[in-house]
C-alpha positions in Angstrom: 81.6 82.3 97.3 84.1 81.6 100.0 86.7 84.0 98.6 84.2 87.0 98.7 83.1 88.8 101.8 80.6 91.3 100.5 80.0 94.3 98.1 80.8 97.7 99.5 79.7 101.2 98.3 82.7 103.3 97.4 80.8 106.4 98.4 79.1 105.7 101.7 80.6 102.4 102.8 77.4 100.5 103.0 77.8 96.7 102.7 75.7 94.3 100.6 75.6 90.6 100.1 77.4 89.8 96.8 74.5 88.2 95.0 74.5 87.9 91.1 72.0 90.7 90.8 73.9 93.1 93.0 73.9 96.6 91.3 74.4 100.0 93.0 74.0 101.4 96.5 70.9 103.1 97.6 72.9 106.3 97.8 73.7 106.0 94.1 77.3 104.9 94.7 79.1 102.2 92.7 79.8 99.0 94.6 83.2 97.3 95.0 83.7 93.6 95.6 85.6 92.9 98.8 87.6 89.6 99.1 88.8 87.5 102.0 92.5 87.6 101.3 93.4 85.3 104.2 91.2 82.6 102.4 92.8 83.3 99.1 96.3 83.1 100.6 95.5 79.8 102.1 94.1 78.3 98.9 96.0 79.9 96.0 99.6 80.6 95.4 102.0 81.6 92.5 103.0 77.9 92.4 99.4 77.0 91.6 99.5 79.3 88.6 102.8 77.7 87.5 101.0 74.4 87.3 97.8 75.7 85.7 96.9 74.7 82.2 93.9 77.1 82.0 95.2 79.6 79.5 92.4 82.2 79.9 91.2 84.7 82.4 89.7 81.8 84.4 93.1 80.7 85.6 92.5 83.4 88.3 89.2 82.1 89.6 90.3 82.5 93.3 90.5 86.2 92.6 87.1 86.3 90.8 83.6 86.6 92.3 82.1 83.5 90.8 80.5 80.4 92.4 82.7 77.3 92.6 80.4 75.4 90.3 79.9 78.1 87.7 81.1 77.1 84.2 83.4 79.4 82.4 82.3 81.1 79.2 82.8 79.1 75.9 85.1 81.6 74.2 88.8 81.8 75.3 89.1 85.2 76.9 92.3 86.5 78.3 96.0 85.4 78.3 96.7 87.9 75.5 100.4 88.4 74.6 102.7 90.8 76.4 105.4 91.9 74.0 108.7 93.5 75.0 108.6 96.5 72.6 112.3 97.3 72.2 111.9 98.9 68.8 109.3 101.4 70.1 111.2 102.0 73.3 114.3 103.0 71.4 112.2 105.4 69.2 110.6 107.0 72.3 113.8 107.1 74.3 112.4 104.8 77.0 114.6 102.2 78.7 112.0 99.4 78.9 108.5 99.2 77.4 106.0 96.3 77.1 102.9 96.2 75.0 99.9 94.2 76.2 97.9 93.4 73.1 94.4 92.8 74.3 93.1 93.3 70.8 93.7 89.5 70.4 90.7 88.6 72.6 87.8 86.8 70.8 85.9 89.9 69.8 89.1 91.9 69.5 89.0 94.1 72.7 89.7 94.1 76.4 86.0 94.4 77.0 85.7 90.6 76.5 87.0 90.2 80.0 84.0 92.2 81.4 81.5 90.5 79.1 82.7 87.0 80.0 82.1 87.9 83.6 78.7 89.3 82.8 77.7 86.1 81.1 78.7 83.9 84.1 76.9 86.2 86.6 73.8 86.3 84.3 73.7 82.5 84.4 74.1 82.5 88.2 71.2 85.0 88.4 69.0 82.7 86.2 68.7 85.5 83.6 67.6 84.7 80.0 68.6 88.0 78.3 71.5 90.4 78.7 71.5 94.1 77.7 73.9 97.0 77.7 74.7 100.4 76.2 78.1 100.9 74.6 80.2 103.1 72.3 81.0 99.8 70.5 83.5 97.4 72.1 81.5 96.5 75.2 78.6 95.9 72.9 80.4 93.5 70.5 82.1 91.7 73.3 78.8 91.1 75.0 77.1 90.0 71.8 79.9 87.5 71.0 80.3 86.0 74.5 76.6 85.8 75.0 76.0 84.2 71.6 78.6 81.5 72.4 76.7 80.8 75.7 73.3 80.7 73.9 72.0 83.9 75.6 70.1 86.6 73.5 71.2 90.2 73.8 69.8 93.7 73.3 72.5 96.3 72.5 72.2 100.1 72.5 74.9 102.0 70.6 75.2 105.7 69.6 74.7 106.1 65.8 78.3 107.2 65.5 79.6 103.7 66.4 82.1 102.4 63.8 80.6 100.1 61.2 83.1 97.4 62.1 81.7 97.1 65.6 78.1 97.3 64.4 78.8 94.5 61.9 80.1 92.3 64.8 76.9 92.9 66.7 74.7 91.9 63.8 76.9 88.9 63.0 76.6 87.7 66.6 72.8 87.9 66.3 72.2 90.8 68.8 69.1 93.0 68.6 70.9 96.3 67.9 69.3 99.7 68.7 71.3 102.5 67.1 70.5 105.7 69.1 70.5 109.1 67.3 72.2 110.9 70.2 75.2 110.9 72.6 76.5 108.1 74.6 74.7 109.6 77.6 71.4 109.4 75.6 72.2 105.8 74.7 72.9 104.9 78.3 69.7 106.4 79.6 67.6 104.6 77.0 69.2 101.3 77.7 68.7 101.8 81.5 65.0 102.4 80.9 64.6 99.4 78.7 66.5 97.1 81.1 64.2 98.3 84.0 61.1 97.7 81.8 61.9 94.2 80.7 64.1 93.0 83.5 67.1 92.0 81.5 70.4 91.3 83.1 72.4 94.6 83.2 75.9 94.5 81.7 76.4 98.3 82.0 79.7 98.9 83.8 78.4 101.7 86.0 75.6 99.5 87.3 77.2 96.1 87.5 80.1 95.8 90.0 81.3 92.5 88.6 82.5 93.9 85.3 85.6 95.6 86.8 86.4 92.2 88.3 86.6 90.8 84.8 88.6 93.7 83.5 91.1 93.4 86.4 92.4 90.1 85.0 94.4 92.2 82.5 96.8 93.3 85.3 96.8 89.9 86.9 98.1 88.6 83.6 100.6 91.4 83.1 102.2 90.7 86.5 102.3 87.0 85.9 103.8 87.4 82.4 106.5 89.7 84.0 107.2 86.9 86.5 105.9 89.1 89.2 108.5 91.9 88.6 106.4 95.0 89.1 106.8 97.7 86.4 107.0 101.3 87.4 104.0 102.4 85.3 101.0 100.9 83.5 99.4 103.1 80.9 95.7 102.8 79.9 93.3 104.7 77.8 90.4 105.9 79.8 86.7 106.5 78.9 84.0 105.7 81.5 86.7 104.7 84.0 85.8 101.0 84.3 89.1 99.7 82.8 91.5 101.8 84.8 89.4 101.0 88.0 89.5 97.3 87.2 93.2 97.4 86.5 94.0 99.0 89.8 91.7 96.6 91.7 93.6 93.7 90.2 96.9 95.2 91.3 95.6 95.8 94.8 94.3 92.2 95.0 97.7 90.8 94.1 99.4 93.0 96.7 96.9 92.1 99.4 97.3 88.4 98.7 101.1 88.7 98.8 101.7 87.9 95.1 103.6 91.2 94.6 105.6 93.3 97.0 104.8 96.8 95.7 102.3 98.6 93.5 103.0 100.3 90.2 101.7 103.8 89.2 99.0 104.3 86.6 99.1 106.6 83.6 95.6 107.7 82.8 95.3 108.8 79.2 92.3 110.6 77.7 91.5 112.4 74.5 91.8 116.2 74.7 88.3 116.5 73.3 86.8 114.3 76.0 88.8 114.2 79.2 86.5 114.8 82.2 88.4 112.5 84.6 91.8 113.8 83.8 90.6 117.4 83.9 89.2 116.8 87.4 92.7 115.5 88.5 94.5 118.4 86.8 92.3 121.1 88.3 91.7 119.4 91.7 87.9 120.0 91.2 84.9 117.6 90.9 84.6 116.2 87.4 82.2 117.9 85.0 80.5 116.5 81.9 82.2 117.2 78.5 81.3 117.0 74.9 82.3 113.7 73.2 84.7 115.4 70.7 87.2 112.7 69.6 87.6 110.1 66.9 88.5 107.6 69.6 84.9 106.4 70.0 85.6 103.8 72.6 86.7 106.4 75.1 84.4 109.2 73.9 82.4 109.3 77.2 81.4 112.8 78.3 79.6 111.5 81.4 81.8 108.8 82.9 79.8 106.3 84.8 82.7 104.9 86.8 84.2 108.2 87.8 84.5 107.5 91.6 86.5 104.3 91.1 88.6 105.7 88.3 89.6 108.8 90.2 90.3 106.8 93.3 92.6 104.5 91.2 94.5 107.4 89.7 94.9 109.1 93.1 95.8 106.0 95.1 98.5 105.0 92.6 100.0 108.5 92.5 99.2 108.3 88.8 100.0 110.5 85.9 97.3 112.1 83.8 97.9 112.9 80.1 95.6 114.2 77.5 96.4 113.6 73.8 95.0 115.1 70.6 93.3 113.1 67.9 96.4 113.8 65.7 98.6 112.3 68.4 96.4 109.3 68.6 96.6 108.7 64.8 100.3 109.1 65.0 100.5 106.5 67.7 98.5 104.1 65.5 101.2 104.5 62.8 104.1 104.3 65.3 102.9 101.2 67.1 102.2 99.4 63.8 105.5 100.5 62.1 107.7 99.6 65.1 106.0 96.6 66.7 103.5 95.2 64.1 100.6 95.8 66.5 97.4 97.3 64.9 95.4 99.1 67.5 92.2 101.1 67.1 92.3 104.8 68.1 91.2 104.2 71.7 93.4 101.1 71.8 96.6 103.1 71.2 95.7 106.1 73.3 97.7 104.7 76.2 100.8 104.5 74.0 100.2 108.0 72.7 100.1 109.1 76.4 103.4 107.4 77.1 105.1 109.3 74.3 103.6 112.6 75.4 104.6 112.0 79.0 108.2 111.4 78.0 108.2 114.6 75.8 106.8 116.6 78.7 109.4 115.3 81.1 106.9 113.8 83.6 107.9 110.2 82.8 111.5 109.0 83.7 113.2 107.6 80.6 114.7 104.9 82.8 111.3 103.6 83.9 109.8 100.3 83.0 106.4 100.8 81.4 103.6 98.6 80.3 101.1 100.1 77.8 97.8 98.3 77.3 96.4 98.2 73.7 92.7 97.8 74.5 91.3 97.1 71.0 92.3 95.9 67.5 92.6 98.3 64.6 90.3 96.3 62.4 87.5 97.6 64.6 87.8 101.0 63.0 89.3 100.6 59.5 88.2 104.1 58.4 90.5 105.7 61.1 93.2 103.2 60.3 93.2 104.5 56.7 93.1 108.1 58.0 96.2 107.4 60.1 98.2 105.6 57.5 96.9 107.1 54.2 95.7 105.5 51.0 98.2 103.2 49.1 99.8 104.3 45.8 97.7 103.5 42.8 99.7 102.6 39.6 99.1 101.1 36.3 100.8 97.7 35.6 103.9 99.3 34.1 107.5 99.6 35.5 107.7 103.2 34.2 104.5 104.0 36.1 105.9 102.3 39.2 109.2 104.2 39.0 107.3 107.5 38.5 105.1 106.8 41.6 108.2 105.9 43.6 109.9 109.1 42.6 106.8 111.2 43.4 106.6 109.6 46.9 110.3 109.8 47.7 110.8 106.0 47.7 114.2 104.7 46.7 114.5 100.9 47.0 
């Protein structure tokens, strides 16, 4: 890989050759992929992107750690829509707001970006099986992308994972292990199984390439904004891999001269599970928390990508906002009613955080903000109904309809 120099530990700084099987440092630290930006500048420009007809994450190959002859994954991952959300902006009292709807990826979440990268690196490593632990979306994205590539998967999920996500796993032909325990329990069991059978490891805290896939969301955002840098990008945060990847993509663009400044990040977590935000707020090392939130995709009490995530928030002079489950459900309704975007609880948590930051006065109403919706609401229909409520049930009678309208305060 001529565009890649090496992998470097974010803790101790030790450098490693960036091989497909590269995992963590001997000190236990997570690795970061370091690029040769002079090489990228010499071989890739914004004009190249103008001419590109590759409408997927692979349009950014010079920014990705893959071999020149590696085939992309079969599913079209990336290039999800970026909507100018004027209706929602007016309601929130924000000058300019964009919604990046990553729920339109093949398995309906941003995690497809990481899983597509995992499939390519597994092929480069000559692996025949891929495995991971997940609260749901990473699992379904891996199962779908691997199925399209003809690679079997073993998936470990907590028993609380929403049925919609488990259904995806089964439909995609994965071997699914539902673990009667926390996400931490699930992760440890998957780790032991991967070590025993030698499967390719898709776990974000182990595999440094996954953040490289996730970072394509911010590469897309900036290109879709015609390289006009927003003031803030808001993301829901669980294990920290997504916000770390988003920041890495922004720094790559800046280092290669594609943008002239960096935006600030807004890290949004659920109040019932916010170990990373709590660490920033209290200026203390992060501590494990219970996984007490309905936003299952970010219910990670022991974040495995804490170092990179905290670094991203601090380097960007980011904001940290915690939201309640009720605020998350309200954001589901608000985003759907004003913009026609249906996000799952974790998917809309970033938007809930934007609303709360404005209410708290820590976000300038004149700012330009991008909020990333990380997963589609059909992933978790039960909480969608919880947010919106059940429909009216009436008999096929106009009198009954009028009575129901009156009861519900509806006046057509």
